[in-house]
C-alpha positions as CSV (number, residue, x, y, z in Angstrom):
1,M,-50.5,-123.9,26.6
2,I,-50.9,-125.3,23.1
3,K,-49.0,-128.4,24.0
4,K,-51.2,-128.8,27.3
5,Y,-54.3,-128.7,25.1
6,K,-52.7,-131.3,22.6
7,Y,-52.3,-133.6,25.7
8,I,-56.1,-133.0,26.8
9,I,-57.3,-133.6,23.3
10,G,-55.1,-136.7,23.0
11,A,-56.4,-138.1,26.4
12,L,-60.0,-137.5,25.2
13,A,-59.5,-139.2,22.1
14,I,-58.0,-142.3,23.9
15,V,-61.1,-142.2,26.2
16,I,-63.4,-142.2,23.1
17,V,-61.7,-145.0,21.5
18,V,-62.1,-147.1,24.8
19,L,-65.8,-146.2,24.9
20,C,-66.4,-147.2,21.5
21,I,-64.5,-150.5,21.9
22,S,-66.7,-151.1,25.0
23,L,-69.8,-150.2,23.0
24,L,-68.9,-152.7,20.4
25,K,-68.2,-155.5,23.0
26,F,-71.1,-154.9,25.2
27,N,-73.9,-153.5,23.0
28,R,-75.1,-156.8,22.0
29,K,-78.1,-157.6,19.9
30,T,-81.3,-158.3,21.7
31,R,-83.9,-160.7,20.5
32,T,-87.1,-162.2,22.2
33,Y,-88.1,-165.6,21.6
34,I,-91.3,-167.6,22.5
35,G,-90.2,-170.7,24.6
36,I,-91.5,-174.3,24.5
37,N,-93.8,-173.6,27.3
38,G,-95.1,-170.4,26.1
39,Q,-92.6,-168.3,28.2
40,T,-90.9,-165.1,26.8
41,I,-87.1,-165.5,26.7
42,T,-84.9,-162.4,25.9
43,V,-81.5,-163.1,24.6
44,R,-78.7,-160.6,24.3
45,G,-75.6,-161.7,22.4
46,K,-74.6,-164.0,19.5
47,F,-74.4,-167.5,20.5
48,P,-73.9,-170.7,18.5
49,W,-77.2,-172.1,19.3
50,D,-78.8,-168.9,17.8
51,N,-79.9,-170.3,14.3
52,K,-81.6,-168.8,11.4
53,A,-84.1,-170.6,9.0
54,L,-83.4,-169.9,5.5
55,N,-87.1,-169.3,4.5
56,S,-90.6,-169.6,6.1
57,E,-91.1,-173.1,4.7
58,E,-88.0,-174.3,6.8
59,I,-89.0,-172.9,10.0
60,P,-89.2,-175.8,12.3
61,Q,-91.9,-176.2,15.1
62,I,-90.9,-175.7,18.9
63,G,-90.2,-179.2,20.2
64,T,-88.7,-180.6,17.1
65,V,-85.8,-182.6,17.4
66,I,-83.0,-181.7,14.7
67,K,-79.2,-182.5,14.1
68,G,-77.0,-179.8,15.6
69,E,-73.8,-178.7,14.1
70,N,-71.9,-181.7,15.9
71,G,-74.3,-184.2,14.7
72,N,-75.9,-184.8,18.2
73,D,-79.7,-184.5,18.7
74,E,-81.0,-181.0,19.8
75,V,-84.3,-179.8,20.7
76,I,-86.0,-176.5,19.3
77,Y,-86.5,-174.8,22.4
78,A,-87.7,-171.4,21.4
79,I,-88.4,-169.5,18.2
80,N,-88.4,-165.9,17.1
81,E,-90.8,-164.4,14.6
82,D,-88.0,-163.8,12.3
83,G,-87.2,-167.4,12.0
84,S,-84.3,-167.6,14.2
85,Y,-84.3,-170.5,16.9
86,I,-82.7,-171.8,19.9
87,T,-81.7,-175.4,20.4
88,I,-80.4,-177.3,23.3
89,P,-79.0,-180.8,23.7
90,V,-82.0,-183.2,24.2
91,E,-80.3,-184.5,27.5
92,D,-80.0,-180.9,28.9
93,Y,-83.8,-180.3,28.0
94,E,-84.7,-183.4,29.9
95,K,-82.9,-182.0,32.9
96,T,-84.2,-178.6,33.1
97,R,-86.7,-176.2,31.1
98,N,-84.2,-173.2,32.1
99,V,-81.5,-172.1,29.7
100,D,-78.2,-170.9,31.4
101,N,-78.8,-167.7,33.1
102,D,-75.8,-166.2,31.5
103,K,-77.6,-166.4,28.1
104,V,-81.3,-166.0,29.1
105,E,-82.7,-163.2,31.4
106,E,-86.1,-162.1,32.9
107,H,-86.9,-165.5,34.5
108,T,-89.6,-165.2,37.1
109,E,-89.1,-166.5,40.6
110,E,-91.8,-169.1,40.0
111,Q,-89.9,-170.5,36.9
112,V,-86.7,-171.2,38.9
113,S,-88.3,-172.5,42.0
114,Q,-87.6,-175.9,43.3
115,P,-90.2,-178.6,42.5
116,N,-92.7,-179.3,45.4
117,T,-93.3,-183.0,46.1
118,G,-95.9,-185.0,48.1
119,I,-98.9,-182.4,47.5
120,K,-102.0,-183.8,48.9
121,V,-104.6,-185.0,46.3
122,T,-108.4,-184.2,47.2
123,P,-110.6,-186.5,45.2
124,A,-113.6,-184.6,43.5
125,Q,-116.9,-184.6,45.0
126,W,-120.2,-184.4,42.9
127,S,-123.8,-185.0,43.4
128,A,-126.4,-186.6,41.1
129,N,-127.7,-183.1,40.7
130,T,-124.3,-181.3,40.2
131,K,-124.8,-178.9,37.2
132,I,-122.8,-177.9,34.3
133,A,-122.2,-174.2,34.2
134,T,-121.4,-171.7,31.6
135,N,-118.8,-174.0,29.6
136,M,-119.0,-177.5,28.4
137,P,-117.0,-180.1,30.1
138,I,-113.6,-180.4,28.3
139,L,-112.4,-183.9,26.9
140,D,-108.5,-184.0,27.6
141,F,-107.7,-187.7,26.5
142,A,-109.2,-190.8,25.1
143,D,-107.9,-194.1,23.8
144,D,-109.2,-197.7,23.9
145,N,-109.1,-197.9,27.4
146,I,-109.5,-194.8,29.4
147,L,-110.5,-191.2,28.9
148,I,-109.8,-188.0,30.9
149,L,-112.0,-185.0,31.2
150,H,-112.3,-182.0,33.5
151,D,-114.9,-179.1,34.5
152,Y,-115.1,-176.8,37.4
153,F,-116.3,-179.8,39.4
154,G,-113.1,-181.7,39.0
155,L,-110.8,-183.8,36.7
156,F,-111.9,-187.3,36.2
157,I,-110.1,-190.5,34.8
158,Y,-112.6,-192.9,33.5
159,N,-111.8,-196.7,32.9
160,L,-113.7,-197.5,29.7
161,N,-113.1,-201.3,30.1
162,A,-114.4,-201.3,33.7
163,G,-117.1,-198.7,33.1
164,E,-116.1,-196.7,36.2
165,I,-114.4,-193.6,37.3
166,E,-111.1,-195.0,38.6
167,D,-109.7,-191.6,40.1
168,S,-110.4,-187.9,40.3
169,I,-109.0,-184.6,41.5
170,D,-110.7,-181.7,42.9
171,L,-109.2,-178.8,40.9
172,Q,-110.5,-176.0,43.2
173,A,-108.4,-177.3,46.0
174,L,-105.3,-176.7,44.0
175,E,-103.5,-173.4,44.7
176,G,-103.7,-171.0,41.7
177,V,-106.7,-172.5,39.9
178,D,-109.1,-169.6,39.4
179,F,-112.2,-170.8,37.8
180,N,-113.5,-167.3,37.4
181,N,-110.6,-166.9,34.7
182,D,-111.7,-167.1,31.0
183,S,-109.6,-170.4,30.6
184,F,-109.7,-171.6,34.1
185,C,-106.8,-174.2,33.7
186,E,-105.0,-176.0,31.0
187,I,-105.0,-179.9,31.3
188,L,-102.2,-181.7,29.3
189,V,-101.8,-185.4,29.1
190,S,-99.0,-187.6,28.2
191,Q,-99.5,-189.9,25.0
192,N,-99.8,-193.0,27.2
193,A,-101.9,-191.0,29.8
194,D,-99.4,-192.0,32.8
195,T,-98.8,-188.4,33.5
196,I,-101.2,-185.4,33.5
197,W,-100.2,-181.9,33.8
198,I,-102.6,-179.2,35.4
199,R,-101.5,-175.6,34.4
200,P,-103.5,-172.8,36.1
201,V,-103.8,-169.8,33.7
202,S,-103.9,-167.5,36.7
203,S,-100.4,-168.5,38.0
204,E,-97.0,-169.8,37.1
205,L,-97.5,-173.1,38.8
206,L,-97.4,-176.3,36.9
207,Y,-98.7,-179.5,38.5
208,E,-97.7,-182.9,37.6
209,Y,-100.0,-185.9,38.4
210,D,-98.4,-189.5,38.1
211,R,-101.7,-191.6,37.3
212,I,-99.8,-194.8,38.1
213,S,-98.5,-193.9,41.5
214,K,-101.2,-191.2,42.1
215,E,-98.5,-188.6,43.2
216,L,-99.0,-185.0,42.6
217,T,-96.1,-182.7,42.5
218,T,-95.2,-179.3,41.1
219,T,-92.6,-179.3,38.3
220,N,-90.5,-176.7,36.4
221,H,-90.9,-178.3,32.9
222,F,-92.7,-180.7,30.6
223,T,-91.9,-181.9,27.2
224,N,-94.1,-181.0,24.2
225,L,-92.6,-184.1,22.6
226,N,-94.8,-186.4,24.7
227,I,-98.2,-184.7,24.8
228,F,-101.4,-186.2,23.6
229,Q,-102.7,-184.1,20.6
230,D,-105.1,-186.2,18.5
231,F,-107.9,-183.6,18.9
232,V,-110.1,-182.3,16.2
233,L,-112.9,-179.8,16.5
234,T,-116.2,-181.5,17.1
235,K,-118.0,-179.2,14.6
236,D,-115.7,-180.4,11.9
237,I,-116.6,-184.1,12.3
238,P,-118.6,-185.4,9.3
239,P,-122.4,-185.6,10.4
240,E,-122.3,-189.4,9.5
241,K,-119.5,-189.8,12.0
242,L,-121.4,-188.2,14.9
243,P,-124.5,-189.7,16.0
244,V,-125.5,-186.6,18.0
245,K,-125.7,-182.9,17.1
246,S,-122.3,-181.3,17.6
247,Y,-123.6,-178.4,19.7
248,R,-124.7,-181.2,22.3
249,C,-121.0,-182.2,22.5
250,S,-117.7,-181.1,24.0
251,K,-115.9,-178.4,21.8
252,Q,-112.8,-180.9,20.9
253,S,-113.1,-184.6,20.1
254,V,-110.5,-187.4,19.8
255,S,-109.6,-188.7,16.3
256,F,-108.7,-192.3,16.1
257,A,-106.6,-194.2,13.7
258,D,-109.6,-196.3,12.5
259,G,-111.5,-193.3,11.4
260,S,-113.7,-193.1,14.4
261,Y,-114.2,-190.1,16.9
262,G,-114.7,-190.1,20.6
263,S,-116.7,-187.1,21.9
264,L,-118.3,-186.0,25.2
265,N,-122.2,-185.8,24.9
266,I,-124.0,-183.6,27.1
267,K,-127.8,-184.4,27.4
268,N,-129.0,-181.9,29.9
269,E,-127.5,-179.6,32.5
270,R,-127.0,-182.4,35.0
271,I,-123.5,-184.2,35.5
272,T,-125.5,-187.3,35.1
273,G,-126.2,-186.2,31.5
274,I,-122.7,-186.5,30.5
275,S,-121.7,-189.5,28.2
276,Y,-118.7,-190.5,26.1
277,I,-119.7,-191.9,22.6
278,R,-117.5,-193.6,19.9
279,S,-118.4,-195.7,17.1
280,G,-122.0,-196.1,18.1
281,K,-121.2,-196.9,21.7
282,E,-121.9,-194.8,24.8
283,W,-120.6,-194.8,28.2
284,V,-122.7,-192.8,30.9
285,L,-119.8,-191.4,32.9
286,F,-121.7,-190.2,36.0
287,S,-124.6,-191.9,37.8
288,E,-126.6,-191.9,41.0
289,K,-124.8,-195.0,42.1
290,N,-121.2,-193.5,42.0
291,C,-121.8,-190.0,43.3
292,T,-119.9,-188.9,46.3
293,L,-122.4,-186.4,47.8
294,P,-126.2,-186.6,48.6
295,E,-128.7,-184.4,46.6
296,L,-127.8,-180.9,46.6
297,L,-130.1,-178.1,47.9
298,K,-128.2,-175.6,45.8
299,Q,-125.0,-175.8,43.8
300,D,-121.5,-174.8,44.6
301,D,-120.9,-171.0,44.9
302,L,-118.5,-171.3,41.9
303,F,-121.4,-172.6,39.8
304,Y,-123.1,-169.2,40.3
305,E,-120.2,-167.1,40.1
306,Q,-119.5,-168.3,36.5
307,F,-123.1,-167.0,35.5
308,V,-122.5,-163.8,37.4
309,E,-119.2,-163.2,35.5
310,Q,-120.8,-164.1,32.1
311,G,-123.9,-161.8,32.9
312,S,-121.8,-159.0,33.7
313,E,-120.6,-158.4,30.2
314,S,-123.8,-157.0,28.7
315,A,-127.6,-156.7,29.1
316,D,-128.1,-159.6,26.7
317,S,-125.6,-161.8,28.3
318,L,-127.2,-161.1,31.9
319,M,-130.7,-161.8,30.5
320,F,-129.3,-165.1,29.2
321,S,-127.7,-166.0,32.6
322,Y,-130.8,-165.0,34.4
323,C,-133.2,-167.2,32.1
324,T,-130.8,-170.1,32.4
325,M,-131.0,-169.8,36.2
326,V,-134.9,-169.9,36.1
327,D,-134.8,-173.0,33.6
328,Y,-132.5,-174.8,36.1
329,G,-134.8,-173.9,39.0
330,E,-131.8,-172.0,40.8
331,Y,-133.3,-169.5,42.8
332,A,-129.7,-169.1,44.5
333,G,-128.7,-168.2,41.2
334,I,-131.4,-165.4,40.6
335,C,-129.9,-164.1,44.1
336,A,-126.5,-164.2,42.9
337,L,-127.4,-162.2,39.8
338,S,-129.0,-159.5,42.0
339,R,-127.5,-157.1,44.5
340,S,-130.7,-156.6,46.7
341,M,-132.1,-160.2,47.1
342,E,-131.6,-162.5,50.0
343,Y,-131.2,-166.2,49.6
344,S,-133.6,-168.5,51.5
345,D,-133.5,-172.3,51.7
346,E,-137.4,-172.3,51.8
347,M,-137.4,-170.5,48.4
348,Q,-134.8,-172.8,46.9
349,K,-136.7,-176.0,47.9
350,E,-139.9,-174.4,46.4
351,W,-138.1,-173.9,43.0
352,N,-136.5,-177.3,43.2
353,A,-140.1,-178.9,43.0
354,L,-141.0,-176.8,39.9
355,Q,-140.5,-177.2,36.3
356,L,-139.8,-173.7,34.7
357,T,-139.2,-172.7,31.2
358,T,-138.4,-169.1,30.1
359,S,-138.3,-167.0,27.2
360,G,-137.7,-163.3,26.9
361,V,-137.7,-160.2,24.6
362,E,-136.0,-156.9,25.0
363,I,-138.0,-153.8,25.8
364,K,-135.4,-151.1,26.1
365,T,-131.5,-150.8,26.6
366,T,-129.7,-147.8,27.4
367,A,-125.9,-147.4,28.4
368,D,-126.7,-148.4,31.9
369,R,-130.3,-149.6,32.3
370,A,-132.4,-152.2,30.4
371,C,-135.9,-153.9,30.6
372,F,-136.9,-157.4,29.3
373,K,-140.4,-158.9,29.3
374,I,-140.0,-162.6,30.2
375,N,-142.6,-165.3,29.9
376,I,-142.2,-168.0,32.6
377,I,-144.2,-171.3,32.2
378,S,-144.4,-173.0,35.5
379,S,-145.6,-176.6,36.3
380,D,-147.5,-175.5,39.4
381,A,-148.2,-172.2,41.4
382,S,-145.7,-170.7,43.7
383,S,-147.1,-167.9,45.9
384,N,-143.8,-166.9,47.2
385,S,-142.5,-166.3,43.6
386,S,-145.9,-164.8,42.4
387,L,-146.1,-167.5,39.8
388,L,-149.4,-169.2,38.7
389,K,-149.6,-172.6,37.0
390,G,-149.1,-172.2,33.4
391,S,-147.8,-168.9,31.5
392,N,-146.8,-165.9,33.6
393,E,-145.6,-162.6,32.0
394,K,-143.1,-160.8,34.1
395,Y,-140.6,-157.8,33.7
396,L,-136.8,-157.8,34.4
397,Y,-134.9,-154.8,35.3
398,L,-131.2,-154.6,34.8
399,K,-128.6,-152.0,35.8
400,K,-124.9,-151.3,34.9
401,E,-122.2,-150.1,37.4
402,D,-118.4,-150.1,37.3
403,N,-118.2,-153.7,37.6
404,G,-120.8,-154.9,35.2
405,W,-124.4,-155.5,34.7
406,Y,-126.7,-156.9,37.5
407,A,-130.4,-157.7,38.0
408,D,-132.2,-154.9,39.8
409,G,-134.2,-157.0,42.1
410,F,-136.6,-159.8,41.5
411,W,-138.9,-159.7,38.5
412,Q,-141.7,-157.1,38.5
413,E,-145.4,-157.1,37.3
414,T,-145.3,-154.1,35.3
415,E,-142.9,-152.1,33.0
416,P,-141.4,-149.2,35.1
417,P,-141.8,-145.7,33.3
418,E,-138.1,-144.9,33.9
419,Y,-136.9,-147.7,31.7
């Protein structure tokens, strides 16, 4: 019996040794890296391309080309917070953004999908009274010859020498672009502006537009080595270098080697109020002559949805959205901010003929209700809106439910006791 137990104990010891060896072999180190396009890469194991910077000053930037151990050029593809980084040969990087699946896990289906070629490009459509919504247009590129900008109403390529829009893309027509998202979509441009990448924040799609051939495709990668990045925050430009107030300009401007700056200037809420300024020269980008749509009775639904989204955040935000819609003469916007008003073309036409200016003051705000007193100065009387020519004092009631704040009907003549 004792001999039998010895055999059993010996067998168990062998099993334990085998398991330990297996664990040592397969219990590999796990490390998470942030890739060149912002993707998360989880690496298990010790690989020859898993390097370590000596100190924080030596940590290279993603996209940097360095000399590998064999003397060949390699690209820093991903970096870990502890300073370690992954490199791949430049030629391999140009072929694909995806590292060998044996070394990298957790790829999504979209990341390894095949590129889609021949996507139809829909030109942007705009009217002389197309209006800017809650965000300033974004300047994506500028040099001595062209500039590129975008907003919810489209992406535009403007030829500075010819003084005209040479191309445009309707971004809303692209799959995955959600302009109710905080960041809408990211536009990246190559240094020579021949290639434009469109990356919707709400999806894994990456569009690539060839400005020369005007071909739109989806792609699996782009290279940070070739992206135009000569931007500065407009608010940081010295006042003597900027002929207009920075709050009237795009958030970012382009810095040129000659010390000048190129900025988008927004004079008013209409698209025709957008211009480009550099070194004292100004280009008006949109005019009644080059618009592609007739005068609009009301704006694109997406225009109003952005103000609804902004207003839902707080009573103050809703008050701001409401006053903006009144100032813009957008009766359709007032209806969008309320859940109990019906839109009518007749009322919108009446508002289009008025010049309205609004200001307001808070009366009371609770967790789910608010009341503001607003003063509306009207250029003429409007019986349907209970407005007299001149100053009009009204009260605005606001409510909050699960999906945020909204206006409780049209403005009122008196302050309700429950508020």
